[in-house]
A tleap script that builds the chain and sets N, CA, C and O, in Angstrom:
source leaprc.protein.ff14SB
mol = sequence {
  NMET GLN ILE GLY MET ILE GLU GLY ALA THR
  ARG VAL ILE GLY LYS SER GLN GLY TYR ILE
  GLY LEU PRO LEU LYS ASP THR LEU TYR ALA
  ASP GLY THR PRO ALA MET GLU SER ALA TRP
  PHE PRO THR PRO LYS GLU ILE GLU ALA LEU
  ALA ALA GLY ALA PRO VAL ILE LEU GLU VAL
  LEU GLY HIE GLY HIE PRO PRO VAL LYS LEU
  SER VAL GLY ASN PRO PRO LYS GLU GLN ASP
  ASP ASP CARG
}
set mol.1.N position { 0.573 -1.330 0.041 }
set mol.1.CA position { 0.362 -0.116 0.150 }
set mol.1.C position { 0.164 1.441 -0.303 }
set mol.1.O position { -0.942 1.926 -0.068 }
set mol.2.N position { 0.964 2.111 -0.816 }
set mol.2.CA position { 0.967 3.505 -0.925 }
set mol.2.C position { -0.274 4.370 0.014 }
set mol.2.O position { -1.491 4.255 0.160 }
set mol.3.N position { 1.147 5.573 0.703 }
set mol.3.CA position { 0.329 6.252 1.449 }
set mol.3.C position { -0.078 7.157 0.453 }
set mol.3.O position { 0.488 7.202 -0.639 }
set mol.4.N position { -1.106 7.943 0.784 }
set mol.4.CA position { -1.791 9.192 0.118 }
set mol.4.C position { -2.555 10.070 0.346 }
set mol.4.O position { -3.503 9.700 1.039 }
set mol.5.N position { -2.567 11.406 -0.022 }
set mol.5.CA position { -3.147 12.349 0.601 }
set mol.5.C position { -4.989 12.654 0.847 }
set mol.5.O position { -5.819 13.048 0.028 }
set mol.6.N position { -5.121 12.353 2.038 }
set mol.6.CA position { -6.201 12.280 2.747 }
set mol.6.C position { -7.144 13.665 2.614 }
set mol.6.O position { -7.117 14.355 3.633 }
set mol.7.N position { -8.077 14.241 1.379 }
set mol.7.CA position { -8.343 14.832 1.182 }
set mol.7.C position { -8.941 15.483 2.708 }
set mol.7.O position { -9.328 14.814 3.666 }
set mol.8.N position { -8.884 16.986 2.604 }
set mol.8.CA position { -8.756 17.722 3.945 }
set mol.8.C position { -7.845 17.304 4.971 }
set mol.8.O position { -8.360 17.345 6.088 }
set mol.9.N position { -6.582 16.891 4.944 }
set mol.9.CA position { -5.674 17.075 6.007 }
set mol.9.C position { -5.365 18.054 6.278 }
set mol.9.O position { -4.960 18.991 5.591 }
set mol.10.N position { -5.614 17.883 7.915 }
set mol.10.CA position { -5.124 18.557 8.860 }
set mol.10.C position { -3.541 18.824 9.424 }
set mol.10.O position { -2.864 19.811 9.710 }
set mol.11.N position { -3.358 17.337 9.409 }
set mol.11.CA position { -1.435 17.586 9.268 }
set mol.11.C position { -1.246 15.789 9.172 }
set mol.11.O position { -2.030 14.850 9.041 }
set mol.12.N position { 0.560 15.966 9.351 }
set mol.12.CA position { 1.611 15.366 8.716 }
set mol.12.C position { 2.203 14.592 9.670 }
set mol.12.O position { 3.104 15.236 10.208 }
set mol.13.N position { 2.033 12.907 10.352 }
set mol.13.CA position { 2.644 12.788 11.465 }
set mol.13.C position { 3.312 12.147 10.848 }
set mol.13.O position { 2.994 11.638 9.773 }
set mol.14.N position { 4.812 12.002 11.633 }
set mol.14.CA position { 6.644 11.090 11.467 }
set mol.14.C position { 7.038 11.143 11.234 }
set mol.14.O position { 7.869 10.249 11.390 }
set mol.15.N position { 7.327 12.099 10.476 }
set mol.15.CA position { 8.552 13.449 9.635 }
set mol.15.C position { 9.473 13.881 10.710 }
set mol.15.O position { 10.562 14.360 10.393 }
set mol.16.N position { 9.119 13.750 12.011 }
set mol.16.CA position { 9.935 14.630 12.489 }
set mol.16.C position { 10.780 13.592 13.498 }
set mol.16.O position { 11.759 13.794 14.216 }
set mol.17.N position { 9.985 12.404 13.245 }
set mol.17.CA position { 10.724 11.253 13.724 }
set mol.17.C position { 12.475 10.374 12.146 }
set mol.17.O position { 13.431 9.605 12.245 }
set mol.18.N position { 11.889 11.130 11.139 }
set mol.18.CA position { 12.670 10.215 9.966 }
set mol.18.C position { 11.605 9.169 9.566 }
set mol.18.O position { 12.117 8.175 9.051 }
set mol.19.N position { 10.133 9.125 9.676 }
set mol.19.CA position { 9.747 8.473 8.503 }
set mol.19.C position { 9.192 9.441 7.361 }
set mol.19.O position { 9.510 10.616 7.179 }
set mol.20.N position { 8.130 8.532 6.509 }
set mol.20.CA position { 8.443 8.911 4.787 }
set mol.20.C position { 6.952 10.373 5.901 }
set mol.20.O position { 7.125 11.576 5.705 }
set mol.21.N position { 5.975 9.993 6.696 }
set mol.21.CA position { 5.058 11.219 6.772 }
set mol.21.C position { 3.328 10.444 6.327 }
set mol.21.O position { 2.815 9.845 5.382 }
set mol.22.N position { 2.961 10.925 7.657 }
set mol.22.CA position { 1.339 10.115 6.954 }
set mol.22.C position { 0.959 11.311 7.238 }
set mol.22.O position { 1.620 11.952 8.054 }
set mol.23.N position { -0.260 11.914 6.591 }
set mol.23.CA position { -1.431 12.753 6.715 }
set mol.23.C position { -2.422 11.988 6.695 }
set mol.23.O position { -2.682 10.970 6.055 }
set mol.24.N position { -3.411 13.084 8.119 }
set mol.24.CA position { -4.131 13.184 8.872 }
set mol.24.C position { -5.189 13.631 8.587 }
set mol.24.O position { -5.094 14.728 8.035 }
set mol.25.N position { -6.818 13.037 8.799 }
set mol.25.CA position { -7.747 14.249 8.986 }
set mol.25.C position { -7.988 13.763 10.035 }
set mol.25.O position { -8.083 12.551 10.228 }
set mol.26.N position { -8.189 15.052 11.272 }
set mol.26.CA position { -8.654 14.731 12.092 }
set mol.26.C position { -10.393 14.757 12.129 }
set mol.26.O position { -10.661 15.552 11.229 }
set mol.27.N position { -11.398 14.392 12.587 }
set mol.27.CA position { -12.187 13.999 12.281 }
set mol.27.C position { -13.015 14.273 13.806 }
set mol.27.O position { -12.454 15.053 14.575 }
set mol.28.N position { -14.155 13.732 14.192 }
set mol.28.CA position { -14.849 13.688 15.587 }
set mol.28.C position { -16.006 12.828 15.687 }
set mol.28.O position { -16.930 13.630 15.552 }
set mol.29.N position { -16.415 11.919 15.810 }
set mol.29.CA position { -18.210 11.043 15.656 }
set mol.29.C position { -18.613 12.256 16.231 }
set mol.29.O position { -18.021 13.335 16.257 }
set mol.30.N position { -19.832 11.893 16.744 }
set mol.30.CA position { -21.776 12.893 17.029 }
set mol.30.C position { -20.967 12.843 18.322 }
set mol.30.O position { -20.601 14.005 18.499 }
set mol.31.N position { -20.501 12.076 19.318 }
set mol.31.CA position { -20.290 11.681 20.709 }
set mol.31.C position { -19.019 12.211 20.892 }
set mol.31.O position { -18.232 11.762 21.725 }
set mol.32.N position { -18.598 13.859 19.591 }
set mol.32.CA position { -17.573 13.638 20.300 }
set mol.32.C position { -15.982 13.047 20.476 }
set mol.32.O position { -15.043 13.815 20.683 }
set mol.33.N position { -15.828 11.670 20.373 }
set mol.33.CA position { -15.280 10.509 19.995 }
set mol.33.C position { -14.497 10.961 18.986 }
set mol.33.O position { -14.905 10.705 17.853 }
set mol.34.N position { -13.111 11.787 19.125 }
set mol.34.CA position { -11.791 12.054 17.841 }
set mol.34.C position { -11.373 10.474 17.421 }
set mol.34.O position { -11.184 9.333 17.845 }
set mol.35.N position { -11.388 11.351 16.240 }
set mol.35.CA position { -10.775 9.799 15.546 }
set mol.35.C position { -9.878 10.638 13.936 }
set mol.35.O position { -10.326 11.452 13.129 }
set mol.36.N position { -8.648 10.034 14.020 }
set mol.36.CA position { -8.209 10.111 12.552 }
set mol.36.C position { -7.874 9.431 11.950 }
set mol.36.O position { -7.290 8.395 12.267 }
set mol.37.N position { -8.338 10.086 10.117 }
set mol.37.CA position { -8.499 9.697 9.311 }
set mol.37.C position { -7.215 9.358 8.247 }
set mol.37.O position { -6.545 10.390 8.262 }
set mol.38.N position { -6.730 8.630 7.562 }
set mol.38.CA position { -5.427 9.002 6.443 }
set mol.38.C position { -5.880 7.635 5.252 }
set mol.38.O position { -6.660 6.776 5.665 }
set mol.39.N position { -5.516 7.568 4.289 }
set mol.39.CA position { -5.703 7.707 3.216 }
set mol.39.C position { -4.656 6.137 2.417 }
set mol.39.O position { -3.530 5.924 2.865 }
set mol.40.N position { -4.996 5.598 1.747 }
set mol.40.CA position { -3.785 4.611 1.715 }
set mol.40.C position { -4.322 4.239 0.080 }
set mol.40.O position { -5.480 4.556 -0.190 }
set mol.41.N position { -3.654 3.711 -0.770 }
set mol.41.CA position { -3.881 3.023 -2.103 }
set mol.41.C position { -3.063 2.252 -2.349 }
set mol.41.O position { -1.933 2.387 -1.879 }
set mol.42.N position { -3.292 1.525 -2.916 }
set mol.42.CA position { -3.316 -0.176 -2.937 }
set mol.42.C position { -2.504 0.096 -4.268 }
set mol.42.O position { -2.712 1.085 -4.971 }
set mol.43.N position { -1.214 -1.231 -4.650 }
set mol.43.CA position { -0.077 -0.847 -5.483 }
set mol.43.C position { -1.058 -1.937 -6.677 }
set mol.43.O position { -1.826 -2.767 -6.190 }
set mol.44.N position { -0.912 -1.803 -8.322 }
set mol.44.CA position { -1.267 -2.721 -8.724 }
set mol.44.C position { -1.131 -4.563 -8.371 }
set mol.44.O position { -1.877 -5.511 -8.128 }
set mol.45.N position { -0.260 -4.390 -8.471 }
set mol.45.CA position { -0.136 -5.995 -7.359 }
set mol.45.C position { -1.244 -6.539 -6.269 }
set mol.45.O position { -1.713 -7.677 -6.229 }
set mol.46.N position { -1.497 -5.603 -5.531 }
set mol.46.CA position { -2.302 -5.649 -4.872 }
set mol.46.C position { -3.893 -5.676 -4.877 }
set mol.46.O position { -4.579 -6.355 -4.112 }
set mol.47.N position { -4.413 -4.735 -5.974 }
set mol.47.CA position { -5.572 -4.159 -6.640 }
set mol.47.C position { -5.585 -5.975 -6.912 }
set mol.47.O position { -6.401 -6.636 -6.270 }
set mol.48.N position { -4.673 -6.646 -7.850 }
set mol.48.CA position { -4.921 -7.618 -8.742 }
set mol.48.C position { -5.364 -8.934 -6.890 }
set mol.48.O position { -6.447 -9.518 -6.842 }
set mol.49.N position { -4.441 -9.068 -5.856 }
set mol.49.CA position { -4.429 -10.097 -5.347 }
set mol.49.C position { -6.146 -9.799 -4.343 }
set mol.49.O position { -6.713 -10.760 -3.824 }
set mol.50.N position { -6.608 -8.645 -4.263 }
set mol.50.CA position { -7.536 -8.277 -3.811 }
set mol.50.C position { -8.634 -9.115 -4.673 }
set mol.50.O position { -9.434 -9.988 -4.333 }
set mol.51.N position { -8.365 -8.532 -5.864 }
set mol.51.CA position { -9.717 -9.464 -7.057 }
set mol.51.C position { -9.595 -10.292 -6.667 }
set mol.51.O position { -10.691 -10.801 -6.432 }
set mol.52.N position { -8.357 -11.220 -6.224 }
set mol.52.CA position { -8.546 -13.004 -6.099 }
set mol.52.C position { -9.309 -13.381 -4.698 }
set mol.52.O position { -9.403 -14.563 -4.365 }
set mol.53.N position { -9.927 -12.174 -3.773 }
set mol.53.CA position { -10.344 -12.413 -2.676 }
set mol.53.C position { -8.779 -13.264 -1.866 }
set mol.53.O position { -8.462 -14.396 -1.501 }
set mol.54.N position { -8.000 -11.504 -1.920 }
set mol.54.CA position { -7.104 -11.464 -0.584 }
set mol.54.C position { -7.779 -10.645 0.612 }
set mol.54.O position { -8.599 -9.730 0.701 }
set mol.55.N position { -7.097 -11.355 1.400 }
set mol.55.CA position { -8.291 -10.117 2.661 }
set mol.55.C position { -6.614 -8.278 2.985 }
set mol.55.O position { -5.587 -7.797 2.508 }
set mol.56.N position { -7.285 -8.182 3.727 }
set mol.56.CA position { -6.597 -6.486 3.734 }
set mol.56.C position { -6.252 -7.314 5.595 }
set mol.56.O position { -6.745 -8.123 6.381 }
set mol.57.N position { -4.800 -6.160 5.402 }
set mol.57.CA position { -4.607 -6.148 6.837 }
set mol.57.C position { -4.151 -6.131 7.383 }
set mol.57.O position { -2.999 -6.351 7.007 }
set mol.58.N position { -4.298 -5.876 8.938 }
set mol.58.CA position { -4.318 -4.643 9.151 }
set mol.58.C position { -3.043 -5.019 10.811 }
set mol.58.O position { -3.138 -5.932 11.632 }
set mol.59.N position { -2.202 -4.112 10.746 }
set mol.59.CA position { -1.011 -4.792 11.649 }
set mol.59.C position { -0.913 -3.338 12.436 }
set mol.59.O position { -0.805 -2.195 11.992 }
set mol.60.N position { -0.987 -3.794 13.636 }
set mol.60.CA position { -0.755 -2.351 14.908 }
set mol.60.C position { 0.579 -2.638 15.559 }
set mol.60.O position { 1.018 -3.782 15.679 }
set mol.61.N position { 0.951 -1.992 15.807 }
set mol.61.CA position { 2.296 -2.512 16.590 }
set mol.61.C position { 2.665 -2.029 17.608 }
set mol.61.O position { 2.955 -0.834 17.563 }
set mol.62.N position { 2.823 -2.876 19.134 }
set mol.62.CA position { 2.910 -2.980 20.405 }
set mol.62.C position { 2.049 -4.269 20.731 }
set mol.62.O position { 2.092 -5.381 20.204 }
set mol.63.N position { 1.385 -3.868 21.588 }
set mol.63.CA position { 1.090 -5.453 22.878 }
set mol.63.C position { -0.342 -4.723 22.597 }
set mol.63.O position { -0.578 -4.948 21.410 }
set mol.64.N position { -1.313 -4.018 23.105 }
set mol.64.CA position { -2.224 -3.036 23.514 }
set mol.64.C position { -2.996 -3.107 21.642 }
set mol.64.O position { -2.373 -3.222 20.586 }
set mol.65.N position { -4.561 -2.983 21.867 }
set mol.65.CA position { -5.014 -2.999 20.123 }
set mol.65.C position { -5.956 -1.976 20.492 }
set mol.65.O position { -6.900 -2.346 21.190 }
set mol.66.N position { -5.882 -0.625 20.127 }
set mol.66.CA position { -6.748 0.364 19.778 }
set mol.66.C position { -8.118 -0.100 18.948 }
set mol.66.O position { -8.213 -1.119 18.264 }
set mol.67.N position { -9.056 0.799 19.153 }
set mol.67.CA position { -10.413 0.714 18.091 }
set mol.67.C position { -9.772 1.040 16.904 }
set mol.67.O position { -9.161 2.107 16.842 }
set mol.68.N position { -9.812 0.354 16.034 }
set mol.68.CA position { -9.942 0.685 14.413 }
set mol.68.C position { -11.130 0.345 13.156 }
set mol.68.O position { -12.054 -0.439 13.376 }
set mol.69.N position { -11.011 0.834 12.232 }
set mol.69.CA position { -11.877 0.413 11.065 }
set mol.69.C position { -10.949 1.026 9.798 }
set mol.69.O position { -10.023 1.664 9.297 }
set mol.70.N position { -11.986 0.294 9.796 }
set mol.70.CA position { -11.302 -0.072 8.080 }
set mol.70.C position { -12.659 -0.007 7.638 }
set mol.70.O position { -13.757 -0.414 8.018 }
set mol.71.N position { -11.967 0.949 6.275 }
set mol.71.CA position { -13.556 1.313 4.941 }
set mol.71.C position { -12.936 1.424 3.655 }
set mol.71.O position { -11.762 1.413 3.283 }
set mol.72.N position { -14.034 1.533 3.079 }
set mol.72.CA position { -12.984 2.299 1.368 }
set mol.72.C position { -13.855 2.949 1.279 }
set mol.72.O position { -15.077 2.867 1.404 }
set mol.73.N position { -12.421 4.352 0.802 }
set mol.73.CA position { -12.929 5.299 0.403 }
set mol.73.C position { -13.206 5.737 -1.123 }
set mol.73.O position { -12.730 4.980 -1.968 }
set mol.74.N position { -13.889 6.821 -1.565 }
set mol.74.CA position { -14.457 7.277 -2.701 }
set mol.74.C position { -12.722 7.377 -3.668 }
set mol.74.O position { -11.565 7.635 -3.339 }
set mol.75.N position { -13.474 6.982 -5.030 }
set mol.75.CA position { -12.471 7.009 -5.874 }
set mol.75.C position { -11.727 8.401 -6.089 }
set mol.75.O position { -12.185 9.241 -5.312 }
set mol.76.N position { -10.460 9.025 -7.118 }
set mol.76.CA position { -10.243 10.103 -6.715 }
set mol.76.C position { -10.726 11.052 -7.795 }
set mol.76.O position { -11.744 10.841 -8.454 }
set mol.77.N position { -10.204 11.756 -7.892 }
set mol.77.CA position { -11.721 12.812 -8.672 }
set mol.77.C position { -10.489 13.288 -9.545 }
set mol.77.O position { -9.444 13.830 -9.184 }
set mol.78.N position { -10.915 12.933 -10.758 }
set mol.78.CA position { -10.006 13.519 -12.510 }
set mol.78.C position { -10.102 14.704 -12.825 }
set mol.78.O position { -10.829 15.694 -12.911 }
set mol.79.N position { -8.607 14.046 -13.043 }
set mol.79.CA position { -8.052 16.075 -13.152 }
set mol.79.C position { -8.136 17.027 -14.195 }
set mol.79.O position { -8.805 16.490 -15.078 }
set mol.80.N position { -7.862 17.958 -14.485 }
set mol.80.CA position { -8.425 18.478 -15.736 }
set mol.80.C position { -7.532 19.584 -15.710 }
set mol.80.O position { -7.220 20.639 -15.157 }
set mol.81.N position { -7.093 18.086 -17.356 }
set mol.81.CA position { -5.166 18.360 -17.356 }
set mol.81.C position { -5.142 19.331 -18.975 }
set mol.81.O position { -4.338 19.228 -19.901 }
set mol.82.N position { -6.526 20.386 -18.816 }
set mol.82.CA position { -6.699 21.820 -19.899 }
set mol.82.C position { -6.163 23.261 -19.189 }
set mol.82.O position { -6.430 24.374 -19.644 }
set mol.83.N position { -5.213 22.965 -17.773 }
set mol.83.CA position { -4.627 23.945 -17.520 }
set mol.83.C position { -4.165 24.887 -17.849 }
set mol.83.O position { -3.613 25.623 -17.031 }
savepdb mol mol.pdb
quit
Protein backbone atom coordinates (compact mmCIF):
# COMPACT_ATOMS: atom_id res chain seq x y z
CA UNK A 1 0.00 0.00 0.00
CA UNK A 2 1.12 3.51 -0.76
CA UNK A 3 0.46 6.40 1.62
CA UNK A 4 -1.90 8.91 0.02
CA UNK A 5 -2.90 12.49 0.71
CA UNK A 6 -6.31 12.33 2.36
CA UNK A 7 -8.75 15.02 1.27
CA UNK A 8 -9.06 17.65 4.01
CA UNK A 9 -5.79 16.67 5.73
CA UNK A 10 -5.19 18.63 8.92
CA UNK A 11 -1.63 17.52 9.73
CA UNK A 12 1.23 15.17 8.85
CA UNK A 13 2.74 12.92 11.51
CA UNK A 14 6.00 10.98 11.63
CA UNK A 15 8.28 13.24 9.57
CA UNK A 16 10.06 14.62 12.64
CA UNK A 17 10.89 11.03 13.66
CA UNK A 18 12.49 10.35 10.27
CA UNK A 19 9.56 8.51 8.70
CA UNK A 20 7.98 9.29 5.32
CA UNK A 21 5.15 11.22 6.96
CA UNK A 22 1.51 10.27 7.21
CA UNK A 23 -1.11 12.88 6.26
CA UNK A 24 -4.05 12.73 8.68
CA UNK A 25 -7.50 14.23 8.78
CA UNK A 26 -8.70 14.85 12.33
CA UNK A 27 -12.41 14.13 12.74
CA UNK A 28 -14.99 13.82 15.50
CA UNK A 29 -17.79 11.29 15.84
CA UNK A 30 -21.23 12.66 16.75
CA UNK A 31 -20.63 11.73 20.41
CA UNK A 32 -17.40 13.77 20.47
CA UNK A 33 -15.00 10.83 20.13
CA UNK A 34 -11.89 12.04 18.28
CA UNK A 35 -10.60 10.04 15.32
CA UNK A 36 -7.84 10.28 12.71
CA UNK A 37 -8.23 9.18 9.08
CA UNK A 38 -5.47 8.40 6.59
CA UNK A 39 -5.61 7.36 2.93
CA UNK A 40 -3.87 4.31 1.47
CA UNK A 41 -3.73 3.32 -2.19
CA UNK A 42 -3.13 -0.29 -3.22
CA UNK A 43 -0.49 -1.02 -5.82
CA UNK A 44 -1.56 -2.75 -9.06
CA UNK A 45 -0.24 -6.06 -7.65
CA UNK A 46 -2.27 -5.55 -4.45
CA UNK A 47 -5.40 -4.68 -6.48
CA UNK A 48 -4.95 -7.95 -8.36
CA UNK A 49 -4.60 -9.87 -5.07
CA UNK A 50 -7.66 -8.14 -3.58
CA UNK A 51 -9.71 -8.94 -6.68
CA UNK A 52 -8.64 -12.59 -6.24
CA UNK A 53 -10.02 -12.56 -2.70
CA UNK A 54 -6.94 -11.68 -0.63
CA UNK A 55 -7.74 -9.99 2.69
CA UNK A 56 -6.69 -6.53 3.82
CA UNK A 57 -4.29 -6.93 6.77
CA UNK A 58 -4.17 -4.30 9.52
CA UNK A 59 -0.97 -4.37 11.58
CA UNK A 60 -0.87 -2.50 14.90
CA UNK A 61 2.50 -2.12 16.62
CA UNK A 62 2.81 -2.81 20.34
CA UNK A 63 0.89 -5.03 22.78
CA UNK A 64 -2.43 -3.22 23.05
CA UNK A 65 -4.96 -2.98 20.24
CA UNK A 66 -6.78 0.35 19.98
CA UNK A 67 -10.22 0.54 18.37
CA UNK A 68 -9.78 0.75 14.60
CA UNK A 69 -11.98 0.94 11.52
CA UNK A 70 -11.30 0.08 7.87
CA UNK A 71 -13.41 1.37 5.02
CA UNK A 72 -13.21 2.18 1.33
CA UNK A 73 -13.04 5.84 0.33
CA UNK A 74 -14.26 7.51 -2.84
CA UNK A 75 -12.34 7.10 -6.10
CA UNK A 76 -9.95 9.96 -6.88
CA UNK A 77 -11.52 12.87 -8.75
CA UNK A 78 -10.38 13.23 -12.34
CA UNK A 79 -7.92 16.08 -12.86
CA UNK A 80 -8.65 18.66 -15.56
CA UNK A 81 -5.54 18.57 -17.79
CA UNK A 82 -6.54 21.75 -19.69
CA UNK A 83 -4.93 24.08 -17.13
